[in-house]
C-alpha positions in Angstrom: 81.6 74.7 159.6 80.7 71.2 158.7 82.8 68.1 158.9 82.3 65.3 156.3 82.9 61.6 156.9 82.8 59.2 154.0 80.8 56.0 153.9 78.9 53.9 151.5 75.6 52.1 151.6 74.4 48.9 149.8 71.0 49.5 148.3 68.4 47.0 147.0 68.8 43.4 146.1 71.3 44.1 143.4 73.8 45.5 146.0 74.5 48.8 144.3 76.7 51.1 146.3 75.7 54.7 146.9 78.5 57.0 148.2 77.5 59.0 151.3 79.2 61.6 153.5 77.9 62.4 157.0 77.6 66.2 157.6 78.1 67.4 161.2 78.1 70.8 162.8 81.0 72.1 165.0 79.7 70.2 168.0 79.6 66.9 166.2 75.9 66.8 165.8 74.8 65.1 162.6 72.8 67.5 160.4 72.4 65.5 157.3 74.1 63.5 154.5 75.7 64.4 151.2 74.8 61.5 148.9 75.8 60.5 145.3 72.8 59.5 143.3 73.0 55.8 142.5 71.7 56.4 138.9 73.1 59.7 137.6 76.0 60.3 140.0 74.9 63.8 141.0 75.7 64.7 144.7 72.7 66.0 146.7 71.8 66.8 150.3 69.6 64.3 152.1 68.2 64.0 155.6 67.7 60.2 155.5 70.7 57.9 155.7 69.1 55.4 153.2 68.5 58.0 150.5 70.1 56.8 147.3 68.5 58.8 144.5 68.4 62.6 143.9 64.9 62.5 142.5 61.9 60.2 141.8 62.9 60.4 138.1 66.3 58.8 138.8 64.7 56.2 141.1 62.2 55.3 138.4 64.9 55.2 135.6 67.1 53.0 137.8 64.3 50.5 138.4 63.3 50.4 134.8 66.9 49.8 133.7 67.0 46.8 136.0 63.8 45.4 134.4 65.2 46.1 130.9 68.4 44.2 131.7 66.3 41.3 133.0 64.2 41.2 129.8 67.4 41.2 127.6 68.8 38.3 129.5 65.5 36.4 129.1 65.5 37.0 125.4 69.1 35.9 125.1 68.3 32.7 127.0 65.4 32.0 124.7 67.5 32.4 121.6 70.1 30.1 123.0 67.5 27.5 123.9 66.1 27.8 120.4 69.6 27.0 119.0 69.9 24.1 121.4 66.5 22.8 120.3 67.8 22.6 116.7 70.9 20.5 117.6 69.3 17.0 117.7 68.3 17.5 114.0 71.9 17.5 113.1 72.0 21.0 111.6 75.7 22.1 111.5 74.8 25.9 111.5 73.2 25.7 114.9 76.2 24.0 116.4 78.6 26.4 114.8 76.5 29.4 116.1 76.5 27.9 119.6 80.3 27.4 119.6 80.8 31.0 118.4 78.4 32.3 121.1 80.2 30.2 123.7 83.5 31.8 122.8 82.1 35.3 122.9 80.5 34.7 126.2 83.7 33.3 127.7 85.7 36.3 126.3 83.1 38.7 127.9 83.3 37.0 131.2 87.1 37.1 131.3 87.1 40.8 130.4 84.9 41.7 133.4 86.8 42.8 136.5 85.6 41.0 139.6 
């Protein structure tokens, strides 16, 4: 019979949490870990405490998703900077777009649970 003890581990620079359970035998000796994949959520058996992904595919997809998010942020910042660059010319459409964007960003920030 195995005993499970719950824990969690912070992984990577983005501080994602991977759920883990320590598996022990009847004498209390640790025989492994039951880990929830940080990408797909599947539970798997691991021998290493720092295991966070059920497969190399999930690890790769996770890393790519971080890169894609970073690229989307960079594109959004570029678009905002383009609008700001138009402002000194006195174009009212750019100012109106920035005000609408400011409101949408503020609403999104307020809706996020911290």
